[in-house]
C-alpha positions in Angstrom: 79.7 110.1 89.5 76.8 108.7 91.5 77.6 105.1 90.4 81.2 105.6 91.7 79.9 106.9 95.0 77.8 103.9 95.4 80.6 101.5 94.6 83.0 103.4 97.0 80.6 102.9 99.7 79.4 99.3 99.0 80.9 98.1 102.3 78.9 100.6 104.3 75.8 99.7 102.2 76.4 96.0 102.9 76.8 96.5 106.7 73.6 98.6 106.9 71.8 96.0 104.9 72.9 93.2 107.3 71.9 95.3 110.3 68.4 95.9 108.7 68.0 92.3 107.9 68.9 91.4 111.6 66.2 93.9 112.8 63.6 92.4 110.4 64.6 88.8 111.5 64.3 89.6 115.2 60.9 91.5 114.7 59.5 88.7 112.4 59.9 86.2 115.3 57.9 88.1 117.9 54.2 87.3 118.3 52.0 89.5 116.0 49.2 89.8 118.6 51.2 92.0 121.0 50.2 95.6 121.6 52.6 98.1 120.0 54.2 99.0 123.3 54.9 95.4 124.2 56.1 94.6 120.8 58.6 97.5 120.9 59.7 96.5 124.4 60.2 92.9 123.4 62.1 94.0 120.2 64.6 96.0 122.2 65.0 93.2 124.8 65.9 90.8 122.1 68.2 93.4 120.5 70.0 93.9 123.8 70.5 90.1 124.2 71.8 89.6 120.7 74.1 92.7 120.7 75.6 91.6 124.1 76.2 88.1 122.8 77.8 89.6 119.7 80.2 91.8 121.7 81.4 88.6 123.5 81.9 86.6 120.3 83.8 89.6 118.8 86.1 89.7 121.9 87.3 86.1 121.4 89.9 87.2 118.8 89.2 84.1 116.8 91.1 84.1 113.5 88.0 83.7 111.4 86.6 87.0 112.7 89.8 88.8 111.7 89.5 87.3 108.3 85.8 88.3 107.9 86.4 91.9 109.2 89.8 92.2 107.5 91.7 93.2 110.6 91.4 93.0 114.4 91.0 96.8 114.6 87.8 96.4 112.5 86.6 93.5 114.8 86.9 95.8 117.9 85.2 98.7 116.0 82.3 96.4 115.4 82.5 95.3 119.0 82.2 98.8 120.2 79.1 99.5 118.0 77.5 96.3 119.3 78.1 97.3 122.8 76.7 100.8 122.3 73.6 99.2 120.7 73.1 96.8 123.6 73.3 99.7 126.1 70.7 101.7 124.1 68.4 98.6 123.7 68.5 97.6 127.3 67.5 101.1 128.4 64.8 101.3 125.9 63.4 98.0 127.0 63.5 99.0 130.7 61.8 102.3 129.9 59.0 100.8 127.6 58.2 97.5 129.2 54.8 97.7 130.7 54.5 97.0 134.5 52.2 94.2 135.5 49.5 95.1 138.0 48.9 91.4 138.9 50.2 90.7 142.5 53.0 88.2 142.7 54.9 86.4 145.5 58.0 88.6 146.0 60.2 85.4 146.6 59.1 83.7 143.5 61.5 83.2 140.5 59.2 85.2 138.3 59.4 88.2 140.7 63.2 87.9 141.1 63.4 87.6 137.3 61.6 90.7 136.8 63.6 92.7 139.3 66.9 91.6 137.7 66.1 93.5 134.6 66.5 96.7 136.5 69.7 95.3 138.2 71.2 94.6 134.8 70.4 98.1 133.6 72.2 99.9 136.3 75.0 97.5 136.5 75.5 97.9 132.8 75.5 101.7 133.1 78.2 101.5 135.8 80.4 99.2 133.7 80.0 101.3 130.6 81.1 104.4 132.4 84.2 102.5 133.7 85.0 101.2 130.3 85.2 104.7 128.8 87.3 105.9 131.7 90.8 106.0 130.1 92.3 107.0 133.4 91.6 103.7 135.1 94.7 101.4 135.4 94.5 98.8 132.6 94.4 95.7 134.9 91.4 97.2 136.7 89.7 98.3 133.4 90.3 94.8 132.0 88.5 93.1 134.9 85.7 95.6 134.8 85.2 94.7 131.2 85.1 91.0 132.0 82.3 91.8 134.5 80.1 92.6 131.4 79.5 88.9 131.5 77.7 89.3 134.9 75.3 91.7 133.1 74.7 89.2 130.4 74.1 86.4 133.0 71.6 88.7 134.9 69.9 89.6 131.5 69.6 85.8 130.7 68.2 85.2 134.1 65.6 88.0 133.6 64.7 86.6 130.1 64.2 83.1 131.5 62.0 84.0 134.5 60.4 87.3 133.9 57.1 87.5 132.1 57.6 86.9 128.4 55.4 87.5 125.4 56.4 84.1 123.9 57.1 80.6 125.0 60.7 79.3 125.6 60.3 76.8 122.8 58.5 79.0 120.3 60.6 80.3 117.2 61.4 83.5 119.2 62.3 81.5 122.3 64.6 79.1 120.5 66.4 82.0 118.9 66.9 83.7 122.1 67.9 80.4 123.9 70.7 79.9 121.3 71.8 83.5 121.6 72.1 83.1 125.4 74.1 79.9 125.1 76.5 81.4 122.4 76.9 84.6 124.4 77.7 82.8 127.7 80.2 80.5 126.0 81.9 83.3 124.2 82.2 85.4 127.3 83.7 82.4 129.2 86.2 81.8 126.4 87.1 85.6 126.3 87.4 86.0 130.2 88.9 82.6 131.3 89.4 80.0 128.5 91.1 81.8 125.6 93.2 79.5 123.5 96.9 79.8 124.1 97.9 78.4 120.8 99.2 81.9 119.8 101.1 82.4 123.0 104.9 82.2 123.0 107.2 82.6 126.0 110.3 84.6 124.9 113.4 86.1 126.3 114.4 89.7 125.4 117.8 90.3 123.8 119.8 92.8 121.8 118.1 95.8 123.6 119.0 99.1 122.0 117.8 102.5 123.1 118.1 105.5 120.8 116.3 108.8 120.6 113.4 107.8 122.7 112.9 104.4 120.9 113.7 101.1 122.5 114.4 98.2 120.0 114.8 94.7 121.1 114.4 91.0 119.8 112.1 88.5 121.5 113.7 85.0 121.1 111.1 82.2 121.8 112.2 79.6 124.4 110.3 76.8 122.6 109.2 76.5 119.0 109.3 79.1 116.4 106.2 81.5 115.8 105.3 82.3 112.4 103.9 85.6 111.0 103.6 87.6 107.8 105.5 90.9 107.4 103.5 93.8 108.6 101.6 91.9 111.3 101.8 92.7 115.1 101.9 91.0 118.5 100.5 91.7 121.9 103.5 91.8 124.2 103.2 91.2 128.1 106.4 91.7 130.2 106.5 89.0 132.8 107.8 89.1 136.4 109.0 92.7 136.2 108.9 95.0 139.3 108.6 98.2 137.3 106.8 97.1 134.0 103.2 96.2 134.2 102.1 92.7 132.9 99.3 94.2 130.8 99.4 93.2 127.0 100.1 96.0 124.5 100.1 95.6 120.6 103.4 96.4 118.7 104.3 95.8 115.0 106.7 93.0 114.4 109.5 95.1 112.9 111.1 92.1 111.0 110.4 89.5 108.4 109.8 85.9 109.5 112.9 85.1 107.5 115.1 87.1 109.9 114.6 84.2 112.3 113.5 86.2 115.3 110.8 88.8 116.1 112.0 92.3 116.5 110.2 95.2 117.9 110.8 99.0 118.1 108.7 101.0 120.6 108.7 104.7 120.9 108.3 106.1 124.5 105.2 108.2 123.8 102.9 107.2 126.7 103.2 106.1 130.3 103.6 102.4 129.5 106.0 102.8 126.6 108.1 105.2 128.5 108.4 102.7 131.3 109.3 100.1 128.7 112.0 102.4 127.4 113.4 103.0 130.9 113.4 99.6 132.3 113.3 96.8 129.6 116.7 95.0 129.5 118.3 91.9 128.1 117.1 88.7 129.7 113.6 89.9 130.6 110.8 87.4 129.9 107.9 88.3 127.7 104.8 86.6 126.4 104.0 87.1 122.8 100.4 86.7 121.7 100.7 86.6 117.8 100.3 87.1 115.0 97.5 89.5 114.3 96.7 92.0 111.6 95.9 92.2 108.0 98.4 94.9 107.0 100.2 92.7 104.5 102.5 93.2 101.7 100.8 93.7 98.4 102.9 92.6 95.3 100.7 94.0 92.6 102.1 96.1 89.9 99.9 99.2 90.6 101.7 102.2 92.0 102.0 102.1 95.8 102.7 104.7 98.4 104.1 103.6 101.7 104.1 106.1 104.4 105.5 105.6 107.9 105.3 108.4 110.4 107.9 108.1 113.1 107.8 104.6 114.6 105.2 103.8 112.1 107.9 102.9 109.6 108.4 99.5 111.3 106.0 97.5 109.1 107.5 98.8 106.0 111.0 97.7 107.4 109.5 94.2 107.6 108.1 94.4 104.1 111.5 95.5 102.7 113.2 92.6 104.4 110.6 90.3 102.9 111.2 91.7 99.4 114.9 91.4 99.7 114.6 87.7 100.9 112.1 86.6 98.2 113.8 88.6 95.6 117.1 86.8 96.2 115.6 83.4 96.2 112.5 83.4 94.0 111.1 85.2 91.0 108.4 86.9 93.0 107.8 90.4 91.6 108.5 93.5 93.5 105.9 96.2 93.4 106.4 99.8 92.3 106.7 101.8 95.5 107.3 105.3 96.6 108.3 105.0 100.3 108.2 108.0 102.7 109.7 108.0 106.1 108.3 111.0 108.0 110.5 112.2 110.9 111.2 115.5 112.7 114.9 115.6 111.8 117.9 113.7 111.0 118.5 112.8 114.7 115.1 111.2 114.8 115.6 109.2 111.7 116.9 106.1 113.4 115.8 103.7 110.7 117.4 105.8 107.8 120.5 103.7 107.4 118.7 100.4 107.4 116.1 101.7 105.0 118.8 102.8 102.5 120.4 99.4 102.8 117.1 97.5 102.3 116.2 99.6 99.2 119.7 99.3 97.5 118.7 96.2 95.7 115.2 97.0 95.1 115.1 99.4 92.0 111.3 99.7 92.0 111.2 101.1 95.5 112.1 104.9 95.8 113.0 106.0 99.4 112.2 109.5 100.6 113.2 110.7 104.0 111.0 113.7 104.9 112.1 116.0 107.8 109.2 118.1 109.1 111.6 120.8 110.2 112.4 121.4 106.6 108.7 121.2 105.3 105.9 118.7 105.7 104.9 116.2 103.0 101.9 117.2 100.8 99.5 115.2 98.6 100.6 117.3 95.6 104.3 116.2 96.1 103.2 112.6 96.3 101.3 113.0 93.0 104.4 114.4 91.4 106.5 111.5 92.7 103.9 109.2 91.2 104.2 111.0 87.9 100.5 111.7 88.0 99.4 108.1 88.4 97.2 109.0 91.4 94.1 107.4 89.9 95.6 103.9 90.1 97.7 104.4 93.3 97.2 102.7 96.7 98.2 104.4 100.1 99.6 102.3 102.8 100.0 104.3 106.0 101.2 103.5 109.6 101.7 106.2 112.2 100.0 109.5 113.2 96.2 109.2 112.3 95.9 112.9 111.7 98.6 112.8 109.1 96.9 109.8 107.5 93.6 111.6 107.3 95.2 114.6 105.7 97.2 112.4 103.1 94.1 110.3 102.4 91.7 113.2 101.8 94.3 115.1 99.7 95.1 112.1 97.5 91.4 111.3 97.1 90.8 114.9 96.0 93.5 114.4 93.3 91.9 111.3 92.0 92.8 108.3 94.2 89.8 105.9 94.7 88.4 106.0 98.2 88.9 102.4 99.1 92.6 102.5 98.2 93.9 103.6 101.6 95.1 100.8 103.9 95.9 101.0 107.6 95.3 99.5 111.0 94.3 101.0 114.3 96.1 100.1 117.4 93.8 101.8 120.1 92.0 98.6 120.9 91.1 99.9 124.4 89.6 103.0 122.8 87.9 100.9 120.2 86.2 98.9 122.9 
């Protein structure tokens, strides 16, 4: 039992080991002759610089990061933790650093460099407060987040010109110099120079509005974007008087083989309600895609696919992919129990399409569950799996509270802890 617990948490153990090794690496570069207070102050200063540089690197959305972290949501989760650690470290450094009693020229770079440390501390505090204020309009919030680069620039200036316990070209100095260069380059790329290779200008067509959900296609004006079924795109509506330009993530509700990216958006928040009310045929949008690691798994082990409300969209794309490849290739179709969770029949706007898509897929069992008639339970899922819970995998998209309940319930019935797959879409909250 203890061995299984260790194996189930091996990712957490690996992350903690890497964090510990980074702390040891930073600490080993600092001069040994420092007093304890100065050593600890320098340790937190180095941590603040490294953590801030890391937040900018993680903000670039480079594909290699998504591969390493296995999803953009996990990249931003790491980004948030790095940001919080930088806040803690810069305040610890400011609190612990000893004040020099040697008189200095107030106009000198050394004196200015010393003062900028306090400027960075208070500027960082103000920007962090703004970052966590969800009521701030997105376009203002986004620019406030970009200003984090100013904090980093001020921190680098402080590092270069304030009194340091090591030389600029000592091992510690070289490491911090490289960190500063990488951090500034990543911030510039994130704020102003991000690659547009994933950007596609498209025109909205085939808009359909039903039961609070707006569905539409985005036809590219040039080229043809590629994606894997289950991935998502950031959509920005351009040149519209009533719809903000800010990018929002939405699952691509179609397989690439359908020829055009299709989206279905539920009007659950201010932005999505505006989209439902005002999006129309002919509107121009920019697609930033593809992202995500919520991909079709063709293994023969039992799979549970569960879409809560509009969360059914990635599974629609998966079913389209299975129908296309099943007709043209010998690729296997996994054994799937699919649940479409909706309030009632009126809300089940994908029911007919799902039935059509599963007609020629005998290994996929469709279940439409109406919450008005009774909610889904882990025990029912176990029965539908004929008791094969210990080898099952859960793929979930939708309400996170429902996902947590299903995950915990199935794990208590024997499903391994690492067998639940999902992606988070609250990237602003993750930041």
